[in-house]
C-alpha positions in Angstrom: -65.5 -52.9 5.2 -65.6 -49.9 3.0 -68.0 -47.1 4.1 -69.6 -44.7 1.6 -72.2 -42.4 3.0 -74.9 -40.8 0.9 -75.5 -37.1 1.6 -79.2 -36.4 1.4 -80.2 -33.5 -0.8 -83.8 -34.6 -0.4 -84.1 -36.4 -3.7 -86.7 -39.0 -4.3 -84.1 -41.7 -5.1 -81.7 -41.1 -2.1 -82.8 -44.3 -0.4 -82.1 -46.2 -3.6 -78.5 -45.0 -3.6 -78.0 -46.4 -0.1 -79.6 -49.7 -1.1 -77.4 -49.9 -4.3 -74.3 -49.4 -2.2 -75.4 -51.9 0.4 -76.2 -54.4 -2.3 -72.5 -54.3 -3.5 -71.2 -54.9 0.0 -70.6 -51.3 1.1 -71.4 -50.0 4.6 -73.6 -47.0 4.0 -75.8 -44.5 5.9 -77.7 -41.5 4.7 -76.5 -38.3 6.3 -78.3 -34.9 6.2 -76.6 -32.3 4.0 -76.3 -30.0 7.0 -74.0 -32.5 8.9 -70.8 -30.8 10.0 -67.9 -32.1 7.9 -66.0 -33.1 11.1 -68.8 -35.6 11.9 -68.4 -37.5 8.7 -66.3 -40.6 8.9 -66.4 -42.4 5.5 -64.1 -43.7 2.8 -66.2 -41.9 0.2 -69.4 -39.8 -0.3 -72.2 -39.7 -2.7 -74.0 -36.4 -3.1 -77.5 -37.3 -3.9 -79.9 -35.7 -6.3 -82.7 -33.5 -5.2 -85.4 -31.1 -6.2 -83.5 -27.8 -5.6 -81.4 -25.9 -8.1 -77.7 -25.7 -7.6 -78.0 -22.0 -8.3 -80.0 -21.5 -5.1 -77.8 -20.0 -2.4 -78.8 -22.7 0.2 -78.9 -25.7 -2.2 -77.0 -28.7 -0.9 -76.5 -27.4 2.7 -72.8 -28.2 3.5 -72.1 -30.2 0.4 -69.5 -27.8 -0.8 -67.4 -28.3 2.3 -67.5 -32.1 1.8 -65.4 -31.7 -1.4 -62.4 -30.9 0.8 -62.6 -33.9 3.2 -59.9 -35.8 1.2 -62.2 -38.7 0.3 -63.6 -39.5 -3.1 -67.0 -37.9 -3.9 -69.5 -39.0 -6.5 -72.1 -36.3 -7.3 -75.4 -37.5 -8.8 -77.6 -35.0 -10.7 -78.0 -32.1 -8.2 -74.9 -33.5 -6.5 -72.9 -33.1 -9.7 -74.3 -29.6 -10.2 -73.3 -28.5 -6.7 -69.8 -29.9 -7.2 -69.5 -27.9 -10.5 -70.8 -24.7 -9.0 -68.6 -25.0 -5.9 -65.5 -25.6 -8.1 -66.0 -22.8 -10.5 -68.1 -24.4 -13.3 -71.3 -23.1 -14.7 -74.8 -24.5 -14.0 -78.0 -23.5 -15.6 -81.4 -24.7 -16.8 -81.4 -27.5 -19.3 -83.2 -27.1 -22.6 -84.9 -30.5 -22.3 -86.1 -30.4 -18.7 -87.7 -33.4 -17.0 -86.8 -37.1 -16.7 -86.0 -39.1 -19.9 -84.3 -42.2 -21.1 -81.1 -41.0 -22.8 -78.1 -42.5 -24.5 -74.9 -41.2 -23.1 -71.7 -41.3 -25.1 -68.7 -42.0 -22.8 -66.0 -39.5 -24.0 -63.2 -40.7 -21.7 -62.8 -44.5 -21.7 -60.0 -44.2 -19.1 -62.3 -42.5 -16.5 -62.4 -44.8 -13.4 -66.1 -44.2 -12.7 -67.8 -44.2 -16.2 -65.0 -45.3 -18.5 -66.0 -49.0 -18.3 -69.4 -48.1 -19.8 -67.9 -47.0 -23.1 -68.7 -46.5 -25.8 -72.2 -45.6 -24.6 -74.9 -46.5 -22.1 -78.6 -45.9 -21.6 -79.5 -43.9 -18.5 -82.5 -42.3 -16.7 -81.7 -38.6 -16.3 -83.3 -35.2 -15.6 -82.1 -32.0 -17.2 -84.1 -29.4 -15.4 -80.7 -28.0 -14.5 -77.4 -29.2 -15.8 -73.7 -28.4 -15.9 -73.0 -25.9 -18.7 -69.3 -25.7 -18.3 -67.0 -28.0 -16.3 -64.9 -26.4 -13.5 -61.1 -25.8 -13.9 -59.2 -29.1 -13.4 -62.3 -31.2 -14.5 -62.8 -32.9 -17.8 -66.0 -34.0 -19.5 -66.3 -37.8 -19.4 -69.8 -38.2 -20.9 -72.2 -36.4 -23.2 -75.6 -36.9 -25.0 -77.6 -35.3 -27.8 -79.5 -33.2 -25.2 -76.7 -32.4 -22.8 -73.1 -31.6 -23.5 -71.9 -32.6 -20.0 -73.5 -35.8 -18.8 -70.5 -36.8 -16.7 -67.3 -35.1 -15.4 -64.3 -35.8 -13.3 -61.3 -34.3 -11.5 -59.5 -37.6 -11.0 -56.6 -35.9 -9.1 -59.0 -34.6 -6.5 -61.2 -37.7 -6.4 -64.3 -35.8 -7.6 -66.7 -37.4 -10.1 -70.2 -36.5 -11.3 -72.9 -37.9 -13.4 -76.1 -36.1 -14.5 -78.0 -39.4 -14.5 -79.3 -41.7 -11.8 -77.3 -44.9 -11.6 -79.5 -46.1 -8.7 -82.7 -46.6 -10.7 -83.7 -49.7 -12.6 -84.2 -47.6 -15.8 -80.4 -47.0 -16.0 -78.4 -49.8 -17.7 -75.2 -50.8 -15.8 -75.9 -48.4 -12.9 -74.5 -50.9 -10.4 -71.3 -50.8 -12.4 -71.0 -47.0 -11.7 -71.3 -47.7 -7.9 -68.8 -50.7 -8.1 -66.3 -48.5 -9.9 -66.7 -45.7 -7.3 -66.3 -48.3 -4.5 -63.0 -49.4 -6.1 -61.7 -45.8 -6.0 -62.7 -45.5 -2.3 -60.8 -48.7 -1.5 -57.5 -47.4 -2.9 
């Protein structure tokens, strides 16, 4: 059975990410973001959202080191921002702020995580912070009227990020995002 662990960045929806993965038949546990990389034994990782800012020096604990484990990684909200910051992108405050129901345009229909949602999807997302510039090797895969980078990917490295929360009921087709990520982890 495929195992995808959720790295806990202390977000309010972390338990929903684990449940969403278990609901699609994935073995899943929540692990603290301070877990040494050598103790992680999974086919993929989800970096959860959380209340911190990716620009804080201690945000995300060891998350940056998990990007080099050689397994696919899906960053959600703060998880995506940590990924961007660690790989040389730019993260900063969003102009919109708090949670909102947003229409995201999928800009890369071939992306293995969000491409199947094209041409657009409705999501529940927060923009207190957001990715302002994708890191080298990454491409933008989704955008909205309030955020230029709603999703990004470095497919060759197996790194994917979404600003929104696919684990909550307010997001249309959120389960599909997790199913797509599971498929990547099973390759």
